[in-house]
Backbone as JSON, one array per atom type, in Angstrom:
{
  "sequence": "XXXXXXXXXXXXXXXXXXXXXXXXXXXXXXXXXXXXXXXXXXXXXXXXXXXXXXXXXXXXXXXXXXXXXXXXXXXXXXXXXXXXXXXXXXXXXXXXXXXXXXXXXXXXXXXXXXXXXXXXXXXXXXXXXXXXXXXXXXXXXXXXXXXXXXXXXXXXXXXXXXXXXXXXXXXXXXXXXXXXXXXXXXXXXXXXXXXXXXXXXXXXXXXXXXXXXXXXXXXXXXXXXXXXXXXXXXXXXXXXXXXXXXX",
  "N": [[87.67, 171.25, 52.89], [89.4, 174.75, 53.76], [92.88, 176.4, 54.62], [93.53, 175.35, 57.95], [93.12, 177.07, 60.89], [95.86, 177.38, 63.68], [95.76, 177.56, 67.31], [97.89, 177.92, 69.79], [98.55, 178.2, 73.48], [101.52, 178.57, 75.14], [103.16, 178.17, 73.12], [105.96, 177.3, 72.98], [107.72, 176.33, 75.01], [109.37, 172.84, 75.24], [107.34, 170.73, 74.86], [104.61, 172.05, 73.75], [106.59, 172.8, 71.46], [106.6, 170.82, 70.52], [104.2, 170.42, 69.61], [103.28, 173.1, 68.39], [105.13, 172.27, 65.88], [104.39, 169.68, 64.73], [101.34, 170.27, 63.76], [101.97, 171.94, 62.16], [102.78, 171.07, 60.2], [101.49, 169.26, 59.25], [99.68, 171.11, 58.02], [98.6, 173.42, 59.1], [97.87, 176.61, 59.74], [100.2, 178.24, 62.1], [100.09, 179.11, 65.39], [100.96, 180.67, 67.79], [101.67, 181.56, 71.43], [102.67, 183.72, 73.86], [104.28, 184.44, 77.13], [104.64, 187.59, 77.6], [107.2, 188.75, 79.29], [108.81, 187.2, 78.05], [112.0, 186.89, 77.04], [113.46, 185.92, 75.06], [111.21, 185.2, 73.1], [111.58, 185.85, 70.3], [114.34, 185.34, 69.58], [113.42, 182.4, 69.48], [111.18, 182.21, 67.03], [113.08, 182.82, 65.1], [114.17, 181.09, 64.88], [112.93, 178.43, 64.74], [111.18, 179.62, 62.22], [113.07, 179.83, 60.34], [113.54, 177.08, 60.04], [111.66, 176.73, 58.33], [109.07, 176.64, 59.33], [107.26, 178.79, 59.92], [105.74, 180.17, 61.72], [103.65, 182.07, 63.64], [104.03, 184.47, 66.51], [103.19, 185.75, 69.64], [102.19, 188.13, 71.79], [101.03, 187.5, 75.27], [99.23, 187.61, 77.9], [97.77, 184.64, 79.88], [96.75, 184.93, 82.18], [94.74, 186.39, 82.14], [92.03, 188.05, 80.93], [91.33, 189.81, 79.01], [93.24, 190.52, 78.0], [93.78, 188.3, 76.46], [91.67, 188.3, 74.74], [92.48, 190.41, 73.07], [94.77, 189.45, 71.99], [93.08, 186.96, 70.89], [91.92, 188.89, 68.81], [93.58, 189.58, 67.73], [94.83, 188.05, 66.95], [93.14, 186.81, 64.95], [92.41, 189.11, 62.34], [94.34, 189.4, 61.9], [94.91, 186.99, 60.94], [93.49, 184.61, 60.48], [89.85, 183.37, 61.87], [90.31, 181.11, 64.24], [90.63, 177.73, 64.34], [91.05, 175.69, 65.78], [92.25, 175.21, 69.12], [94.6, 174.73, 71.37], [95.31, 174.62, 74.38], [97.25, 175.04, 76.81], [99.63, 176.19, 77.89], [100.99, 176.34, 81.17], [102.09, 176.11, 84.37], [104.18, 175.12, 87.13], [104.19, 175.16, 90.8], [105.45, 173.76, 93.34], [105.48, 172.25, 95.91], [104.87, 171.04, 99.61], [101.58, 171.12, 101.09], [101.4, 172.08, 103.39], [103.32, 174.27, 103.16], [102.85, 176.02, 101.29], [101.65, 179.05, 99.54], [99.41, 181.52, 99.58], [99.93, 182.77, 97.21], [101.25, 180.49, 95.96], [99.81, 179.19, 95.18], [97.03, 180.63, 93.71], [98.72, 181.7, 91.61], [99.05, 179.4, 89.88], [96.65, 177.87, 89.87], [95.77, 180.65, 88.19], [97.1, 180.4, 85.63], [97.42, 177.9, 85.21], [94.72, 177.01, 84.89], [92.56, 179.12, 85.24], [93.33, 180.07, 82.47], [92.44, 178.42, 80.73], [89.57, 179.13, 80.66], [90.27, 181.84, 79.63], [91.11, 181.88, 77.33], [89.39, 179.99, 75.53], [86.91, 181.94, 75.75], [87.23, 183.36, 73.94], [87.66, 182.21, 71.57], [85.24, 180.45, 70.68], [82.18, 181.18, 70.48], [82.73, 181.85, 67.53], [83.58, 179.11, 66.38], [81.4, 177.81, 67.03], [79.46, 179.01, 65.35], [80.83, 178.96, 62.69], [80.13, 176.46, 62.44], [82.19, 173.73, 63.37], [84.81, 173.15, 65.11], [87.28, 172.86, 67.18], [89.1, 172.04, 70.42], [92.11, 171.15, 72.45], [93.0, 170.28, 75.13], [96.02, 170.51, 77.68], [96.11, 168.58, 80.18], [97.28, 166.01, 82.82], [98.55, 163.65, 84.39], [99.26, 164.0, 86.64], [96.42, 164.92, 88.09], [94.63, 163.33, 87.48], [95.74, 161.65, 89.39], [97.12, 162.41, 91.72], [99.92, 164.04, 93.39], [101.96, 164.33, 95.02], [102.85, 167.05, 97.0], [101.76, 168.39, 95.26], [98.88, 170.08, 95.0], [98.06, 172.55, 94.29], [98.69, 172.43, 91.51], [97.75, 169.6, 90.46], [95.08, 170.36, 91.92], [94.17, 172.17, 89.53], [94.51, 171.54, 87.34], [92.9, 169.02, 87.4], [90.26, 170.34, 87.02], [90.1, 170.94, 84.91], [89.68, 169.1, 83.04], [86.98, 168.72, 84.23], [86.19, 171.01, 83.22], [86.5, 170.72, 80.4], [84.33, 168.44, 79.96], [81.91, 169.55, 80.82], [81.65, 171.44, 78.84], [81.81, 170.51, 76.3], [79.04, 169.08, 76.5], [77.57, 171.31, 76.31], [78.74, 172.73, 73.28], [78.22, 170.39, 70.97], [76.65, 169.7, 69.21], [77.11, 171.05, 67.97], [79.42, 171.19, 65.88], [81.26, 171.54, 67.11], [83.9, 169.99, 69.38], [85.72, 169.11, 72.21], [88.18, 168.02, 74.49], [90.32, 166.68, 76.62], [93.81, 166.13, 76.92], [95.43, 163.94, 79.19], [99.1, 163.76, 79.6], [101.62, 161.85, 81.07], [104.78, 161.17, 82.38], [107.19, 163.54, 80.19], [109.57, 163.97, 78.09], [110.27, 166.36, 78.34], [112.27, 169.45, 78.22], [111.87, 170.4, 81.11], [111.38, 168.07, 82.6], [113.28, 167.11, 82.01], [115.57, 168.07, 83.19], [114.94, 167.52, 86.32], [117.17, 165.86, 88.39], [119.06, 162.68, 87.67], [120.06, 160.27, 89.25], [117.36, 160.89, 90.62], [115.19, 160.51, 88.44], [116.38, 157.98, 87.61], [115.13, 155.99, 90.22], [113.12, 157.34, 91.52], [110.99, 157.73, 89.36], [110.68, 156.69, 87.13], [110.93, 153.93, 88.18], [107.62, 153.41, 88.5], [106.88, 154.0, 85.44], [105.23, 151.79, 83.62], [106.04, 151.25, 81.66], [108.79, 152.15, 81.32], [110.59, 154.24, 80.87], [111.14, 157.63, 79.89], [108.22, 159.85, 77.56], [108.06, 161.02, 75.26], [107.82, 164.46, 73.64], [106.63, 164.53, 70.52], [105.02, 161.94, 70.68], [102.38, 163.14, 72.25], [101.96, 164.79, 71.13], [101.36, 163.98, 68.5], [98.67, 162.97, 69.03], [97.52, 165.01, 69.87], [97.53, 166.19, 67.46], [95.58, 163.86, 66.31], [93.63, 164.25, 68.1], [92.39, 166.93, 66.36], [91.96, 166.26, 64.13], [89.75, 165.98, 61.48], [89.21, 162.84, 61.61], [88.32, 162.76, 64.09], [86.08, 163.7, 65.02], [83.64, 162.21, 66.48], [84.76, 161.9, 68.71], [84.78, 163.43, 71.54], [84.88, 165.89, 74.69], [86.17, 163.61, 76.1], [88.87, 162.65, 78.01], [92.15, 161.59, 77.95], [94.31, 159.41, 78.02], [97.74, 159.73, 78.11], [100.62, 157.83, 78.8], [102.02, 155.48, 79.72], [101.58, 154.15, 81.06], [101.69, 154.52, 83.54], [99.17, 155.27, 85.33], [96.13, 154.09, 85.64], [93.07, 153.8, 84.57]],
  "CA": [[88.69, 173.06, 54.11], [90.62, 175.53, 53.35], [93.86, 176.18, 55.53], [93.62, 176.01, 59.36], [94.58, 178.16, 61.85], [95.96, 176.77, 64.88], [96.34, 178.63, 68.41], [99.25, 177.37, 71.09], [98.99, 178.55, 74.33], [102.39, 178.05, 75.82], [103.74, 176.93, 72.48], [107.86, 178.01, 72.78], [108.14, 174.94, 75.29], [109.21, 171.18, 75.18], [105.28, 169.36, 74.6], [104.34, 173.48, 72.79], [107.18, 173.49, 70.36], [105.97, 169.6, 69.57], [102.37, 170.71, 69.14], [103.21, 173.32, 66.6], [105.52, 171.52, 64.95], [103.39, 168.13, 63.91], [100.72, 171.08, 63.4], [102.24, 172.52, 60.96], [103.75, 169.97, 59.56], [99.72, 168.91, 58.77], [99.92, 172.22, 56.94], [97.55, 173.99, 59.8], [98.9, 178.07, 60.27], [99.98, 177.84, 63.44], [100.24, 180.86, 66.07], [101.87, 180.38, 69.58], [101.24, 182.64, 72.58], [103.94, 183.73, 74.45], [104.46, 185.87, 77.53], [104.94, 189.33, 77.51], [108.21, 188.58, 79.48], [109.74, 186.07, 77.79], [112.78, 187.59, 75.92], [113.6, 185.17, 73.9], [110.76, 184.44, 72.12], [111.55, 186.11, 68.67], [115.1, 184.15, 69.19], [112.82, 181.54, 68.98], [110.57, 181.99, 65.92], [113.66, 182.69, 64.1], [114.63, 179.94, 64.89], [112.01, 177.67, 64.44], [111.0, 179.8, 61.2], [114.69, 179.44, 59.41], [113.36, 175.93, 59.15], [110.14, 176.53, 57.79], [107.81, 176.82, 59.6], [106.34, 179.8, 59.52], [105.09, 180.39, 63.21], [103.48, 183.97, 63.98], [104.04, 184.66, 67.62], [101.98, 186.72, 69.54], [102.86, 187.95, 73.1], [99.9, 187.53, 76.02], [99.09, 186.95, 79.0], [97.08, 184.02, 79.78], [95.94, 184.5, 83.14], [94.55, 187.67, 82.03], [90.76, 187.86, 80.66], [91.81, 191.48, 78.25], [95.16, 190.4, 76.92], [93.34, 186.3, 75.86], [91.53, 189.14, 73.97], [93.27, 190.83, 72.41], [95.33, 187.78, 71.14], [92.7, 186.52, 69.58], [91.71, 189.43, 68.04], [95.07, 190.21, 66.87], [94.76, 186.79, 65.37], [91.64, 186.78, 63.59], [92.59, 189.8, 61.94], [95.65, 188.84, 60.77], [95.68, 184.91, 60.18], [91.73, 184.06, 60.6], [89.41, 182.74, 62.91], [90.72, 180.1, 65.24], [90.22, 176.51, 64.5], [91.86, 174.68, 66.91], [92.72, 175.74, 69.76], [95.28, 173.42, 72.38], [95.46, 174.95, 76.02], [98.99, 174.21, 76.78], [99.99, 177.06, 79.23], [101.19, 175.96, 82.42], [103.27, 176.14, 85.73], [103.73, 174.21, 88.62], [104.92, 176.07, 92.32], [105.29, 172.31, 93.79], [105.13, 172.45, 97.47], [103.75, 170.68, 100.4], [100.73, 171.69, 101.32], [101.43, 172.85, 104.93], [104.63, 175.12, 103.35], [102.13, 176.29, 99.69], [101.22, 180.25, 100.2], [98.08, 182.17, 98.9], [100.11, 183.31, 96.28], [101.64, 179.91, 95.1], [98.43, 178.85, 94.36], [96.78, 180.99, 92.97], [99.76, 181.98, 90.21], [98.99, 178.34, 89.23], [95.34, 178.3, 89.37], [95.09, 181.17, 86.94], [98.13, 179.92, 84.97], [96.96, 176.75, 84.68], [93.33, 176.94, 84.8], [91.8, 180.66, 84.39], [93.52, 180.53, 81.48], [91.43, 177.71, 79.52], [88.44, 180.23, 80.46], [90.28, 183.48, 78.95], [90.97, 181.74, 75.89], [88.33, 179.2, 75.28], [86.36, 181.8, 75.79], [87.33, 184.29, 73.39], [86.68, 181.41, 69.92], [84.3, 179.17, 71.01], [81.41, 181.89, 69.88], [83.31, 181.94, 66.27], [84.01, 177.72, 66.07], [79.56, 177.52, 66.71], [78.61, 179.78, 64.03], [81.1, 177.76, 61.41], [80.02, 174.73, 63.47], [83.68, 173.21, 63.41], [86.23, 173.57, 66.16], [88.51, 171.48, 68.38], [89.43, 172.62, 71.33], [92.1, 170.3, 73.44], [93.31, 171.21, 77.08], [96.82, 169.62, 78.34], [96.2, 168.68, 81.79], [98.29, 165.76, 83.49], [98.32, 161.86, 84.81], [98.86, 164.04, 88.32], [95.57, 165.03, 88.42], [93.64, 162.1, 87.57], [96.05, 160.63, 90.26], [97.54, 163.17, 92.34], [100.94, 164.18, 93.85], [103.08, 164.62, 96.6], [103.83, 168.42, 96.74], [101.03, 169.12, 93.72], [97.7, 170.44, 95.48], [97.75, 173.25, 93.47], [99.24, 171.72, 89.96], [96.45, 168.2, 90.97], [93.94, 170.74, 91.77], [94.38, 173.02, 88.21], [94.53, 170.06, 86.17], [91.65, 168.44, 87.56], [89.67, 171.65, 86.64], [90.18, 170.83, 83.12], [88.75, 168.61, 82.64], [85.18, 169.41, 83.83], [85.44, 172.48, 81.8], [86.19, 170.17, 79.09], [83.39, 168.16, 80.0], [80.72, 170.47, 80.22], [81.7, 172.36, 77.23], [81.44, 169.17, 75.12], [77.81, 168.81, 76.4], [76.69, 172.37, 75.63], [78.67, 172.31, 71.99], [78.25, 168.59, 70.6], [75.75, 169.46, 68.22], [77.64, 172.14, 67.2], [80.29, 170.21, 65.52], [82.99, 171.2, 67.89], [84.6, 169.17, 69.67], [86.56, 169.33, 73.17], [88.79, 167.36, 74.48], [91.6, 166.63, 77.63], [95.01, 165.06, 76.48], [96.95, 163.9, 80.32], [100.79, 162.88, 79.44], [102.09, 161.55, 82.34], [106.77, 162.18, 82.29], [107.47, 163.02, 78.86], [111.46, 163.84, 78.88], [111.25, 167.63, 78.36], [113.44, 170.08, 78.93], [111.75, 170.4, 82.51], [111.5, 166.55, 83.18], [115.39, 165.94, 82.02], [116.16, 168.65, 84.75], [115.74, 166.63, 87.42], [118.23, 164.74, 88.95], [119.29, 161.4, 86.59], [119.52, 159.1, 90.21], [115.72, 160.96, 90.91], [114.53, 159.89, 87.64], [115.88, 156.72, 88.04], [115.04, 155.44, 91.7], [111.92, 157.46, 91.51], [109.45, 158.31, 88.32], [111.11, 155.44, 86.05], [109.96, 152.73, 88.64], [106.79, 153.96, 88.56], [106.15, 153.71, 84.78], [105.7, 150.53, 83.07], [106.85, 150.94, 79.91], [110.19, 152.27, 81.98], [111.08, 155.4, 79.81], [109.62, 158.76, 79.44], [107.3, 159.98, 76.82], [108.67, 161.93, 73.86], [107.08, 165.18, 72.88], [106.19, 164.08, 69.52], [103.69, 161.47, 70.91], [101.76, 163.6, 73.09], [102.11, 166.46, 69.84], [101.01, 163.18, 67.45], [97.57, 162.73, 69.87], [97.2, 166.16, 69.8], [97.3, 166.12, 66.0], [94.77, 163.4, 66.0], [92.16, 165.1, 68.44], [91.98, 168.15, 65.79], [91.28, 166.27, 62.76], [88.22, 165.1, 60.65], [88.4, 161.46, 61.91], [88.29, 162.34, 65.88], [84.93, 164.33, 65.22], [83.01, 161.74, 67.14], [85.39, 161.98, 70.23], [84.25, 164.88, 72.28], [84.64, 165.08, 76.47], [87.18, 162.94, 76.13], [90.16, 162.82, 78.71], [92.84, 160.75, 76.82], [95.76, 159.17, 79.41], [99.83, 158.89, 77.38], [101.73, 158.16, 80.92], [103.28, 154.63, 79.42], [101.03, 152.77, 81.88], [101.67, 154.53, 84.63], [98.13, 155.09, 85.63], [95.18, 153.0, 84.43], [91.57, 153.36, 85.11]],
  "C": [[89.91, 173.75, 53.18], [91.74, 175.27, 54.69], [93.33, 176.89, 57.18], [94.18, 176.5, 60.09], [94.38, 177.59, 63.73], [96.55, 177.7, 66.25], [96.57, 177.53, 69.48], [99.41, 178.41, 71.67], [100.36, 178.12, 74.67], [103.06, 177.05, 74.86], [105.55, 176.9, 72.61], [107.81, 176.91, 74.03], [108.2, 173.67, 74.85], [107.92, 170.69, 74.31], [105.08, 170.83, 74.09], [105.08, 173.21, 71.55], [107.0, 171.81, 69.64], [105.11, 169.26, 68.38], [101.84, 171.44, 67.95], [103.46, 173.29, 65.82], [104.92, 170.2, 64.14], [101.91, 169.6, 63.56], [100.66, 171.38, 62.14], [102.6, 171.98, 59.63], [102.33, 169.16, 58.33], [99.01, 169.69, 57.72], [98.9, 173.16, 57.81], [98.43, 175.61, 59.69], [98.88, 177.98, 61.76], [100.49, 179.06, 64.59], [99.89, 180.6, 67.67], [101.67, 181.47, 70.43], [102.6, 182.31, 73.53], [103.86, 184.57, 75.97], [105.54, 186.73, 77.88], [106.72, 189.37, 78.37], [109.63, 187.84, 79.54], [110.84, 187.05, 76.44], [113.74, 187.16, 75.08], [113.29, 184.65, 73.3], [110.87, 184.8, 70.52], [112.79, 185.18, 68.73], [113.99, 182.6, 68.81], [112.15, 180.67, 68.06], [111.94, 182.71, 64.94], [114.11, 181.89, 64.26], [114.16, 179.07, 63.96], [111.68, 178.17, 62.66], [111.69, 179.89, 60.11], [114.59, 178.42, 58.84], [112.28, 175.94, 58.35], [109.52, 176.58, 58.14], [106.76, 177.48, 59.72], [105.25, 179.97, 60.77], [104.77, 182.08, 63.65], [103.38, 183.34, 65.77], [103.48, 185.71, 68.07], [102.13, 187.03, 71.18], [101.27, 188.0, 73.9], [100.26, 186.31, 77.01], [97.93, 186.44, 79.48], [96.29, 184.31, 81.05], [95.11, 186.08, 83.21], [93.34, 187.9, 80.82], [90.81, 189.25, 79.18], [92.52, 190.92, 77.66], [94.54, 189.04, 75.81], [92.29, 187.23, 74.68], [91.08, 189.57, 73.13], [93.85, 189.94, 71.39], [94.51, 188.11, 70.23], [92.53, 187.36, 68.52], [92.56, 189.63, 66.68], [95.09, 188.89, 65.47], [94.15, 186.21, 64.38], [91.86, 187.78, 62.73], [93.45, 189.77, 60.86], [95.68, 187.59, 59.81], [94.46, 184.71, 59.8], [91.66, 183.36, 61.98], [89.69, 181.55, 63.11], [89.7, 178.56, 65.08], [90.62, 175.52, 65.18], [92.86, 175.96, 67.96], [93.56, 174.92, 71.17], [96.01, 174.76, 72.93], [96.26, 174.26, 76.59], [99.96, 174.64, 77.79], [99.95, 176.53, 80.3], [102.34, 175.67, 83.54], [103.29, 175.25, 86.23], [104.66, 175.06, 89.75], [104.79, 174.65, 93.3], [106.24, 172.75, 95.63], [104.79, 171.3, 97.76], [103.04, 171.82, 100.36], [100.76, 172.87, 102.28], [102.4, 174.0, 104.37], [103.43, 176.3, 101.79], [101.2, 177.19, 100.99], [99.94, 180.64, 99.32], [98.46, 182.01, 97.39], [100.85, 182.16, 95.26], [100.07, 178.93, 94.19], [97.55, 179.33, 93.66], [97.83, 181.94, 91.48], [98.98, 179.97, 89.55], [97.45, 178.86, 88.61], [94.76, 179.47, 88.42], [96.11, 180.8, 86.05], [97.54, 178.94, 84.04], [95.09, 176.38, 84.15], [92.3, 177.93, 84.6], [91.81, 180.79, 83.38], [92.85, 179.6, 80.45], [89.97, 178.36, 79.64], [89.03, 181.37, 79.39], [90.06, 183.02, 77.79], [90.1, 180.92, 74.81], [87.46, 180.45, 74.97], [86.55, 183.18, 74.56], [87.08, 183.08, 71.72], [86.24, 180.92, 70.18], [83.03, 179.94, 70.33], [81.29, 181.49, 68.0], [83.19, 179.67, 65.87], [82.13, 177.6, 66.0], [79.28, 177.78, 65.37], [79.18, 179.07, 62.96], [80.73, 176.23, 61.64], [80.8, 173.76, 62.89], [84.74, 173.67, 64.66], [86.44, 172.49, 67.37], [89.18, 172.84, 69.02], [90.27, 171.45, 72.15], [93.53, 170.91, 74.73], [94.22, 169.78, 77.43], [96.28, 169.73, 79.2], [97.38, 167.42, 81.9], [98.04, 164.43, 84.43], [98.34, 162.6, 86.39], [97.36, 164.37, 88.53], [94.19, 163.77, 88.19], [94.66, 161.04, 88.97], [96.48, 161.05, 91.56], [99.01, 163.01, 92.53], [101.75, 164.84, 94.89], [103.21, 166.26, 95.94], [103.21, 169.24, 95.93], [99.53, 169.57, 94.22], [97.17, 171.32, 94.82], [97.59, 173.26, 91.94], [98.32, 170.88, 90.04], [94.67, 169.19, 90.4], [93.22, 171.41, 89.92], [94.1, 171.88, 87.13], [93.22, 169.17, 86.26], [90.7, 169.38, 86.66], [89.74, 171.32, 85.43], [89.51, 170.68, 82.7], [87.14, 168.26, 83.09], [85.09, 170.66, 83.66], [85.24, 171.43, 80.84], [84.55, 169.46, 79.09], [81.81, 168.4, 79.46], [80.02, 171.47, 78.99], [81.21, 171.88, 76.05], [80.31, 169.43, 75.21], [77.29, 170.0, 75.61], [76.86, 172.64, 73.57], [78.3, 171.21, 71.03], [77.52, 168.55, 69.0], [75.81, 170.52, 67.54], [79.07, 171.68, 65.97], [81.69, 170.65, 65.43], [83.09, 170.18, 68.97], [85.71, 169.94, 70.89], [87.22, 168.4, 74.11], [90.02, 167.41, 75.46], [92.1, 165.75, 76.86], [96.03, 164.91, 78.58], [97.6, 162.88, 79.55], [100.91, 162.84, 81.17], [103.77, 162.04, 81.55], [106.46, 161.75, 80.88], [108.82, 163.98, 79.42], [111.32, 165.69, 77.94], [111.85, 167.71, 79.14], [113.64, 170.06, 80.62], [111.91, 169.17, 83.15], [113.04, 165.95, 83.72], [116.09, 167.46, 82.76], [116.03, 168.34, 86.55], [116.1, 165.74, 87.47], [118.0, 163.38, 88.6], [118.9, 160.36, 88.12], [118.5, 159.59, 90.44], [115.19, 160.17, 90.19], [114.86, 158.62, 87.51], [115.85, 155.71, 88.86], [113.86, 155.76, 91.89], [110.76, 157.41, 90.7], [109.98, 156.85, 87.37], [110.18, 153.78, 86.66], [108.64, 152.21, 88.39], [105.69, 153.82, 86.89], [106.11, 152.13, 83.72], [106.35, 149.93, 82.03], [108.82, 151.17, 80.3], [110.91, 153.25, 80.8], [109.96, 156.85, 79.57], [108.95, 159.58, 78.48], [107.84, 160.67, 76.08], [107.12, 163.09, 73.56], [105.92, 165.09, 71.96], [105.38, 162.77, 69.66], [102.82, 162.18, 71.4], [101.29, 165.19, 71.22], [101.04, 164.99, 68.66], [99.09, 162.99, 67.86], [96.65, 163.93, 69.57], [95.99, 166.35, 68.61], [95.75, 165.17, 65.58], [93.27, 164.1, 66.81], [92.01, 166.31, 67.16], [91.59, 167.65, 64.25], [89.93, 165.93, 62.73], [87.96, 164.05, 61.89], [88.63, 161.59, 63.39], [87.0, 163.64, 65.76], [83.95, 163.96, 65.95], [84.24, 161.3, 69.13], [85.22, 163.61, 70.79], [84.11, 164.46, 74.38], [85.05, 163.9, 76.89], [88.19, 163.13, 77.31], [91.49, 161.11, 78.51], [94.26, 160.39, 77.38], [97.02, 159.01, 77.99], [100.26, 158.79, 78.45], [102.67, 156.95, 80.56], [102.5, 153.96, 80.13], [100.79, 153.31, 83.25], [100.66, 154.67, 85.93], [96.74, 155.13, 84.76], [94.01, 153.68, 85.39], [90.35, 154.24, 84.27]]
}
């Protein structure tokens, strides 16, 4: 098979960066989206490409269907058809339901769930026509068990897996797999910004392995699901949470 093209949304964050690095190490041509408002995107690209990764970045508002369409058209023309799509972009707006506004709800649903439709819609027909493709959706342990102050986030991430299962059924005979990964607490900058005493007293005691996950561990699971060896895995939701939630 010729060099694959992998498109990772939100690839400049802690987890997204690890996914991009892993896929590039496997020989994929990696394109990452970034928010049009991200003023540090070009600095990140220069830093990573000085290290030899050869990443391509493209601005994309994943909440906007037309922006996603334009992004994939650019990638297809300049790099090649997308073989692997990782829907990783996401935000949080955490607060109790009592305090949550419609804007807080909408922003999380648009970024975390609508984006999955917006991006996948652009690549699926091509994958089906070529009879090969991988769609990997990054959800969360909190979609499985719920989390205080995250009705919006938990609902959006749970919706991602409903999307995964239904689409996986539709394209199962076409050589295309669709899967969900549900990470627990991973040692990204966002999680590491949590006060140390909260990590020690509230979060780590929930995790039987008594540690945070590593972004590279999640990236390794992405790499497996994107591989030829994972061709028989579809419609799955794979937990990677150190035993925090088992079902």
